[in-house]
C-alpha positions as CSV (number, residue, x, y, z in Angstrom):
1,M,31.4,-7.2,24.8
2,T,31.4,-9.7,21.6
3,G,28.4,-9.7,19.3
4,D,27.5,-13.1,20.7
5,E,27.2,-11.5,24.3
6,A,25.3,-8.6,23.0
7,L,22.8,-10.8,21.4
8,R,22.5,-13.2,24.4
9,A,21.5,-10.1,26.5
10,A,19.2,-8.5,24.1
11,I,17.1,-11.5,23.1
12,P,15.6,-12.2,26.7
13,R,14.7,-8.3,26.6
14,L,12.7,-8.5,23.4
15,R,11.0,-11.5,24.3
16,D,10.1,-10.0,27.7
17,A,8.5,-7.3,25.4
18,G,6.3,-9.8,23.8
19,I,8.0,-9.8,20.5
20,E,7.7,-12.9,18.6
21,G,10.8,-14.0,16.6
22,A,13.0,-12.2,19.1
23,P,16.4,-14.0,18.1
24,R,15.7,-13.1,14.5
25,D,14.9,-9.4,15.3
26,A,18.2,-9.2,17.8
27,R,20.4,-10.5,14.6
28,W,18.8,-8.0,12.3
29,L,19.4,-4.9,14.7
30,L,23.2,-6.2,15.4
31,A,23.5,-6.1,11.6
32,H,22.2,-2.8,11.3
33,A,24.7,-1.6,14.0
34,L,27.4,-3.2,12.5
35,G,26.5,-2.1,9.0
36,I,26.5,-5.4,7.6
37,E,24.0,-8.1,5.9
38,P,22.1,-10.2,8.5
39,G,23.7,-13.4,6.9
40,R,27.0,-12.3,8.0
41,V,26.2,-11.9,11.6
42,P,27.6,-15.5,12.6
43,L,31.0,-14.6,10.9
44,V,31.6,-11.6,13.4
45,S,29.7,-12.4,16.3
46,G,32.4,-13.9,18.2
47,D,34.4,-10.6,17.7
48,T,34.4,-7.7,20.0
49,L,32.1,-5.2,19.2
50,P,33.4,-1.5,18.5
51,E,32.0,1.0,20.9
52,A,30.0,2.7,18.2
53,A,28.4,-0.5,17.1
54,A,27.4,-1.3,20.9
55,Q,25.8,1.8,21.3
56,A,23.9,1.8,18.0
57,F,22.8,-1.8,19.0
58,E,21.9,-1.0,22.4
59,A,19.5,2.1,21.0
60,A,17.9,-0.2,18.3
61,V,17.1,-2.8,20.9
62,A,15.7,-0.1,23.4
63,R,13.4,1.1,20.3
64,R,12.5,-2.4,19.4
65,V,11.3,-3.0,23.0
66,A,9.3,0.0,22.8
67,R,7.5,-2.0,19.9
68,V,9.1,0.2,17.1
69,P,9.3,-2.0,13.7
70,V,12.5,-3.2,12.6
71,S,11.8,-1.5,9.3
72,Q,11.8,1.6,10.9
73,I,14.9,1.2,13.1
74,T,16.7,0.1,10.2
75,G,15.1,2.2,7.7
76,R,14.6,-0.5,5.1
77,R,12.5,-3.5,4.3
78,A,12.8,-6.2,1.7
79,F,9.8,-6.9,-0.8
80,Y,9.9,-9.2,-3.4
81,G,13.7,-9.4,-3.5
82,R,14.4,-6.1,-3.5
83,D,15.2,-3.5,-0.6
84,F,13.0,-0.7,-0.1
85,A,13.6,2.8,2.0
86,V,11.1,2.8,4.8
87,T,10.2,5.8,7.1
88,S,7.3,6.6,9.7
89,D,5.6,8.3,6.8
90,T,5.1,5.2,4.8
91,L,3.2,1.9,5.4
92,D,5.6,-0.8,6.1
93,P,5.7,-3.0,3.0
94,R,4.6,-6.6,4.1
95,P,5.0,-10.1,2.5
96,E,1.3,-10.7,1.9
97,T,1.1,-7.6,-0.4
98,E,3.5,-9.5,-2.6
99,Q,0.6,-11.5,-3.8
100,I,-0.7,-8.4,-5.7
101,V,2.8,-8.4,-7.8
102,A,2.7,-12.1,-8.6
103,L,-0.8,-11.7,-9.9
104,A,0.0,-8.8,-11.8
105,L,2.8,-10.5,-13.7
106,E,0.5,-13.2,-14.8
107,A,-0.6,-11.0,-18.0
108,P,1.4,-8.4,-19.7
109,F,1.0,-4.7,-19.3
110,A,2.5,-1.6,-20.4
111,R,1.4,1.3,-18.3
112,V,0.5,0.9,-14.6
113,L,-1.0,2.9,-12.1
114,D,-0.6,2.3,-8.2
115,L,-3.1,4.2,-6.0
116,G,-1.8,5.1,-2.5
117,T,1.6,4.1,-3.2
118,G,3.5,4.7,-0.1
119,T,7.2,3.5,-0.4
120,G,6.1,2.7,-4.2
121,C,7.0,-1.3,-3.3
122,L,3.9,-2.2,-5.9
123,L,4.6,0.1,-8.7
124,L,8.4,0.0,-8.4
125,T,8.5,-3.9,-8.1
126,L,6.4,-4.1,-11.1
127,L,8.4,-1.9,-13.1
128,A,11.6,-3.4,-12.2
129,E,10.1,-6.9,-13.5
130,C,8.8,-5.5,-16.6
131,P,11.6,-3.3,-18.3
132,G,9.3,-2.0,-21.1
133,A,6.6,-0.7,-18.7
134,T,6.0,2.6,-17.5
135,G,3.9,3.8,-14.5
136,L,2.4,6.4,-12.0
137,G,2.0,6.1,-8.4
138,T,-0.1,8.6,-6.4
139,D,-0.2,9.5,-2.8
140,L,-2.0,11.7,-0.6
141,S,1.1,12.4,1.5
142,G,3.9,14.3,0.1
143,A,6.4,12.9,2.5
144,A,5.4,9.3,1.1
145,C,5.9,10.5,-2.3
146,A,9.5,11.7,-1.4
147,V,10.4,8.2,-0.2
148,A,8.8,6.5,-3.3
149,R,10.9,8.8,-5.5
150,R,14.1,7.8,-3.5
151,N,13.3,4.1,-3.8
152,A,12.8,4.8,-7.6
153,A,15.8,6.2,-8.0
154,A,17.7,3.5,-5.9
155,L,16.1,0.8,-8.2
156,E,17.1,2.9,-11.4
157,V,13.3,3.2,-12.5
158,A,12.8,6.5,-11.8
159,D,12.9,7.4,-15.7
160,R,10.1,5.0,-15.9
161,A,8.1,6.2,-12.7
162,G,6.0,9.1,-12.2
163,I,5.1,10.0,-8.5
164,V,2.5,12.4,-7.8
165,A,0.9,13.7,-4.5
166,G,-3.0,13.7,-4.7
167,D,-6.2,12.0,-3.5
168,W,-6.7,8.9,-5.5
169,F,-7.4,9.5,-9.1
170,A,-7.7,13.3,-8.5
171,P,-4.1,13.9,-10.3
172,V,-4.5,11.1,-12.8
173,T,-4.9,11.7,-16.4
174,G,-5.1,9.0,-19.1
175,T,-5.7,5.3,-19.0
176,F,-3.8,2.2,-18.0
177,D,-3.5,-1.5,-18.7
178,L,-3.2,-2.2,-14.9
179,I,-4.2,-0.5,-11.9
180,V,-3.0,-2.0,-8.4
181,S,-3.8,-0.7,-5.0
182,N,-3.0,-1.4,-1.2
183,P,-5.5,1.0,0.4
184,P,-6.7,1.8,4.1
185,Y,-9.0,-1.1,4.6
186,I,-8.9,-1.6,8.4
187,A,-12.1,-0.4,10.1
188,A,-11.8,2.2,12.5
189,A,-13.4,-0.5,15.3
190,E,-10.8,-2.8,14.5
191,M,-7.8,-0.4,15.1
192,P,-7.3,-1.1,18.9
193,D,-6.8,-4.7,18.4
194,L,-3.7,-4.2,15.9
195,A,-0.4,-5.2,16.9
196,P,1.6,-2.2,18.5
197,E,4.1,-2.3,15.4
198,V,1.2,-1.4,13.2
199,R,-1.1,0.6,15.3
200,D,1.2,3.0,16.9
201,H,3.6,3.2,14.0
202,D,2.2,2.9,10.7
203,P,0.8,6.2,9.4
204,R,-2.9,6.1,10.5
205,A,-4.2,7.3,7.3
206,A,-2.7,4.3,5.6
207,L,-4.2,1.9,7.8
208,T,-8.1,3.1,8.2
209,D,-10.6,5.1,6.5
210,E,-11.9,5.9,9.9
211,A,-15.1,4.3,9.0
212,D,-16.0,0.8,7.9
213,G,-12.8,0.2,6.0
214,L,-14.5,0.1,2.4
215,S,-14.3,3.8,1.5
216,A,-11.4,3.6,-0.5
217,F,-12.6,0.6,-2.4
218,R,-15.9,2.6,-3.1
219,V,-13.6,5.3,-4.5
220,I,-11.3,3.0,-6.7
221,A,-14.8,1.1,-7.9
222,A,-16.2,4.5,-9.2
223,G,-13.1,5.7,-10.9
224,A,-11.5,2.5,-12.1
225,G,-13.5,2.3,-15.5
226,A,-12.4,6.0,-16.7
227,H,-8.9,4.9,-16.1
228,L,-8.7,1.2,-17.5
229,S,-7.8,0.7,-21.1
230,P,-10.5,-1.9,-22.5
231,G,-9.5,-5.3,-20.9
232,G,-7.5,-3.6,-18.3
233,R,-7.1,-5.1,-14.9
234,L,-7.7,-3.8,-11.4
235,L,-6.2,-5.5,-8.3
236,V,-6.5,-4.5,-4.7
237,E,-5.4,-5.8,-1.5
238,I,-8.1,-6.1,0.9
239,G,-8.7,-7.3,4.7
240,A,-9.7,-10.8,6.1
241,G,-13.4,-11.2,5.3
242,Q,-13.9,-8.2,2.9
243,G,-13.5,-10.3,-0.4
244,A,-17.5,-10.4,-0.9
245,A,-18.1,-6.8,-0.2
246,V,-15.1,-5.5,-2.5
247,A,-16.3,-7.8,-5.1
248,A,-19.9,-6.7,-5.0
249,L,-18.7,-3.1,-5.4
250,F,-16.6,-3.7,-8.6
251,R,-19.5,-5.6,-10.0
252,Q,-21.9,-2.7,-9.5
253,A,-19.2,-0.6,-11.0
254,G,-19.6,-2.6,-14.2
255,L,-16.2,-4.4,-13.9
256,D,-15.9,-8.0,-15.2
257,A,-14.3,-11.1,-14.1
258,V,-14.2,-10.1,-10.7
259,A,-12.4,-12.7,-8.4
260,V,-11.2,-13.0,-4.8
261,H,-7.8,-14.5,-4.2
262,R,-6.8,-15.9,-0.6
263,D,-3.6,-16.0,0.7
264,I,-1.5,-18.9,2.3
265,D,-3.4,-18.6,5.5
266,S,-6.7,-18.9,3.4
267,R,-7.9,-15.4,4.3
268,D,-9.1,-13.0,1.6
269,R,-6.4,-11.0,0.5
270,V,-6.6,-9.8,-3.2
271,V,-9.8,-8.8,-5.1
272,T,-9.0,-8.8,-9.2
273,A,-11.1,-7.3,-11.7
274,R,-11.1,-6.4,-15.4
275,K,-12.7,-3.8,-17.7
276,K,-14.6,-5.4,-20.5
277,D,-13.2,-5.1,-24.0
278,V,-15.1,-2.7,-26.2
């Protein structure tokens, strides 16, 4: 069987499983099975697949039909132009989260704190983009912290990135110019409506607070002032429709310059705030 034949057989199976972008996913999975970059698939797809690659591709397609995310099958996800290791212990980094990075880079910072770091995609991207900066990432999951440390080493920022296990601000001392977070913001009542790739494969604790979706923001609002330098900034990702509620929490906590930013689909996506200068 050639690569082209394998793709032609796999794409209808993926479509029948309800997967959008079935041709794209099939190419990515074939690239993974062959150990090449996805862009090289057209160059080799006419060749006969080695037996090991054919078996690996079949296993990958079967997992994708079961709605396992591509990133968990391949073990990696691109984020802001860099590859991050992904496991079932970490939230799968998503393109909309890149908006936090873009907003953070609009002003200089020397020290950054990432609450609930997961893969480390926010903290490590910011450190890679700002070679003079240092930072700390916290996560309740020790397994997620291990993945973040692995990513820090791969991106060659491990000497500037501390990763510690702990609940939000609990293991944190000192102040920061910038605090970022993509916390669990999905309300428990919304969980059944999520796509299977998210609901069944992302860590549940990284998705929902098992309540109204605002619990993490209450903790962040309460602790941000003590850990922000004067003039320091806070940026958090939020769910659709949460902008007004999260902005109100930040204002009640005494933060300044609170603003809600929408994504390209005009949905509330990021709330930013600043600690007043002394």
